[in-house]
N, C-alpha and C positions, 0 to 999 in steps of 0.2 A: 659188556654184553648188549646194552641198549644201543651202543654205536653200531654194532654188527646188525642188530635188528633193523635199524634205520637204513643201513646199506642194503639189506635184503628187500625191504619194502621199496626202495628206489629201483632195485633190479626188477621186481615184480611189475612196477609201474613203467618199465621200458628202458631204464638206464643200462649202461654197459656193465658187463660182469666185472670190469676193472674196479668199479666202485666197491664191490665186495672184497676183491683182492687187496685193495688199498686199506681196508679196515681189518685185515687179518694178518698184520705184521707183528709176530710174537715179540720182536725186539722192543717195539714201542710200548707194548703192554708190560713187558718186564721192567722197562725203565720207569714207567709210571708207578708200578707196584713197589719198586726198590725205594722210591722216595718216601713212601708211607712206612715201609719196613725199617727205614733208617732215618728217622726224623732228626732235626737239629737239636731238639730237646724232647724229653718225655716227662710228663708230669707224674707226680706220685700216684695219682688215680689211674694211670695207664694210658691217658690220651696223649698222642704224639703231636708235636708241633712241627709243621713244615712251612718253610718260607714261601710266600706267594711268588717271589721272583724266580724261584727254582722251577716253577711250573711253566715259565714262558716258552721253554723249548719243547714242551709237550703239546703236540698238535691237538690232542683230545682234551686233556685236563686244562690246558691253558685257556682255551676259549670258554670253557664252562666256568672257571673261576672268574674270568673277566666280566661275565654277566652279573656277578655278585659284588663287583667293586664299585665304589663311589665314582660317579661320572664327572670328576673335576681334577684339577691339576694339583690338589693338595696331597695326593697319594705319594708316599715316598718309599714304597716297598723296595725299590731297586737299590736304595742306599742303606738298607738295614744292616747295622753293624753288630758285632758280637755283644756290645753293651746294650743295644736295642733289644736283641734277642733275650738277654738275661732279664731286662726290665719287663718285657712282655710276659716271659715265662713266670717271673715272680708275681706279676699282677694277676695273671690267670690262676695261678696256684692259690693266691689269697682269696680270689673271688669264689673259686670252687670250694675251698675250705669253709667260707662263709655259708655257701649253700648247704653243705653237710651239717652245719650248726643249726640253721633255722628250719631246714626241711630235709631230713635224712631220706625220705622217700623220693623226693625229687632228685637228690644227689645220686641215688641208685639208678634212676631212669636216665639221668644225664650220662653217667659213666658207662651204662650199658648200651646207650643208643649212639654215642659219638666215639669214633676211634681216632679221628684226626681233626686238628684245627689248622687251617691255612692262615698264617699270620703276617701282618705288616703294620706299618705306622703311617700317620699322616699329620700334616700341620693343622693347627687350629683347635677348635673345641669339639667338633662333631666326630664321634666314633661310628663305625659301621660294623654290625654283626649280622650276617645273613646266611642263607642256605638255599639249596636248590635240589629239586628232584633229580637232576643230573649228577649230583654229588652225594649219594646216599651215605649216611653215617658220618658226615663231615659238616663243618661250618667254616665260613670265611670271616676272620676276625681282624678288622683294621682299627687299631686303637689310636686315638689322637694323643699327641704329646701332652696336651692339657690334662686329659684323663689320667695318663700315667703320672704326671707331676702331682695331681690332686689325690692320687691313690683312691679313686672312687670305685671301690670294690663292689658296693651294693648295686650300682647301675650295671656294671659288667655282669654280675651274677644274675640279675633279672633278665638281661638281654640274652645271655647264654641259655637260660632255661626256656625262654621264648623260642629260640631256634631249635633247641632240643625237642620241644613240643612239635614244631613243624616236621622235623626229621622223623620222629616216631609215628606221627599220623600218616606221613607219606608211606612209610614202611608198612603200616597197618593196612591202609587202603590198597596198596599194591599187592599185598598177600591175600586179600579177601577174594573169594570166588567171584563176586559180582562187582561191577564198577559203578561209580556214581554218574548221574547224568551230566553231560558236558555243556548243556545250553547255558548261555548268559542270561539269567532271569532275575537276579537279585541285586539290589543296589546296596553296596557296602557302606556303612557309616564311617569306616576308617579310610577307605580309598575314594569314596564319593563317585564310584563308577560301577557299571554292570559287572557282576562276577558270577562264576559258576557256584553251584552248591558246595562243591569241594573246597573252593576258596573261602566261602563263608564259614564252613566248618573249621577250617584251619585257623581263622581269626577267633572264632568262638572257643576254640580249644587252647591255642597258644597264648593269646593276649591275657586271659585270666590268670594263666600260670605266671606270666611276668608280673602282673599286678599283685598277686599273692606274695611273691618274694619281695617286691618293693615295700609292701606293707609290713612284712615280717622284719625287714631290715631298718625300719624307721628308728628303732631304739639305738642303732649303731651310728646314726648320723648326729653330728655335732658341728657347730653350735646350734642353738635352737632355731635360728632363722633358716639354716640349711634344712633342718628337719621339716619346718613349716613349708618351705618351697617344694620339697619332695612330696609331702602330703598333698599339697595343692595339685601337683602334676598328676599323681596317681588318681585323684578324685576326678580330675578333668578327663584323663585318659580312659578311665573306666566308664565314664558317662556314656560313651558311644556303645557300650554293651547293652544299653536299655533297648534300642530298637534291634540290635543284632541278635539278642537272645530269641526274640519272637520270630525273627526271620529264619534262624537256624532250626527252631522247633517246627515251624511250618514246613520247611524243606524236608526235615526228617520224616514228618508225618506223611508227606507225599511219596516217600520211598515205598511204603507198604510193609506189611508184616513179614513177607518172605525175604525181602532184602535185609531187614533188620535182624533176622535170624543169623545172617552171615556177617553182619556188621554191628554186633551187639553193643560194643563199647561206644559207638557213635550216638546211640540213643540217649546217653547220659550227659552229652556235652552241654545242652542248655542249662542243666542243673548246676554244672560247674560254674558257669557265668553268673547264675543267680546267687551262688554262695559268695562270690567276690563282691557283688553289689551289696550283700548283707554286711560284709566286712567294711565296705566303704561307708555304709550308713552308721556303723559303730564309730568310725573315725569322725563323721560329721557331728555326732552327739557330743564330742569333746571340743568342738570348735565354737568360738564366740558367735553370737547371733548374726552380726554383720557379715562374717565370713560364710556362715551357712547360707545366708540369703544369696550371696554371690555364687555359691556352688549350685544352688537350686536354679538360679538364672542360667547358669552354664548348661544344666541339663535341658532346660527348655530350648536353649540355643541349639543343642544337638538334635532335638526332635524337629525343630523348625528347619534346620539345614537338611535333614533327611527328607522332609516333605518337599523342599525346594529341588533337591537332586532327583527325586522321583518325578516331579513335574517336568523337569528338563528332559528326562529320559522319555517320558510319554510324549512330549511335544516333538521329539525326534522320530516318533513312530514306533517306539518299542513298547512292550507290554510287561513291565516288571511286576514281580510278586512281592507283596508286603502285607502281612496280616493286619497291620494298623491302618491301612489305606482303604478309603472308601472308593466308590465309583467316580472317576474324574469326569468333570463337565467341561468339555472343550468349547472355547469361544468360536463363533462362526468364522472369524478371520484366521483362526489357526495359530495366532500369536500368543495365546494365553489359555489358562484353564483355572477352574475352581476345584479344589481337592480337599476332601475331609481326611485329616490324618491325626491320629491319636486324640480324636474327639474335638478337634478344632478345624475350622474352615480356613484354608489357605488360598489366596488368589496369587497365581504365579504367572509371570510373563516370560516368554522365551528370551533367553539371554544370549548375547554374542560372545561373552567371555565368562569364565568361571570365577567365583570369588576365591579368596585365598583358602588353602586347605589347612588352616590353623585356627584355633580358638584361643582366646586370651581370658585369663581371670586376673583382675586387679586384686592382688592379695592384700587383705587388711593388715596394716603394720602391727608387728608385735610390740610389746612395751619395750622401749629403748632401742628399737631397730627401725630401719626404713622399710617402706613397702616394696613389693617386687611384682613383676609381671611373669606369670608362668605360662609357657606355651605347650600345648599338647599337639604333637606333630602326627600327621597322618602316616 
């Protein structure tokens, strides 16, 4: 339907009526629906699995799925064998079963919100689970051979729920009578770039969901060093919620009372993030002092990076909103500024390149194990 809407908008803007005719081909719609009605596998929870490569012939779905795929040559979805399909299906079934064990409420939301998973495999260690507003009720799951071999069900469970959160929030905001403002006014601590309020709310809603499941699954991880690495990851990952929660709360307050009457569930999103940070604090209480100090330094790194990103945006002439930010004081040359952020004064110079979008924690070695570096990816 949205493809038809775009065609009609193009026609209104002066395009030929053939644009509309081209998007009203019942055979193409029927072929696309048939793939979802007859998936290659169907999980016990009812979610269907459809091969990514089966969508290549679909003019509409093919290009939408392509936007959710990793942009590298490691993708091997075209060579997905029956054995690969069985391995992916078994892996996803185990991950979803784990969700039902640690969080029955989230399991119900997942199975109610997703009807199809488009699946594929790739070489290497990095898996990709994503979703799009152009693919409502679905997610694109590309599992790495390494994850399949390692049977890392907790990671897949957490990432599936993150995408379920994105899917559900998109459906919720699409069904609401009022729309959210579309201006790019907020700097995200996860993407380090200007985002709309809706994008900020998506992160403030879905990422805490992922963190909650990662924390709940910690007891299922063995040996101890694997559990320690996962704990370090989730602590670093959740640290970016510290500025994000205030950004989301400020944006929600700007919506005003009348809007929130139509989007009541959005008003509670900041408290969801705050609850996750409370869980993280409980994790920190059980960590050795040296490791706690490293984590607190990581949190300061997140805040400093947010101030730096805000400064770069301001130096480019934008006017971002962040409740922790004071009035910037620009240098006369225009090449730098002074900025109060989170109670500290930051002196920021205009950069020609961006720093890496990753943060590292040098994990303190457990007794009898070697240390490790944990990366929290944007």
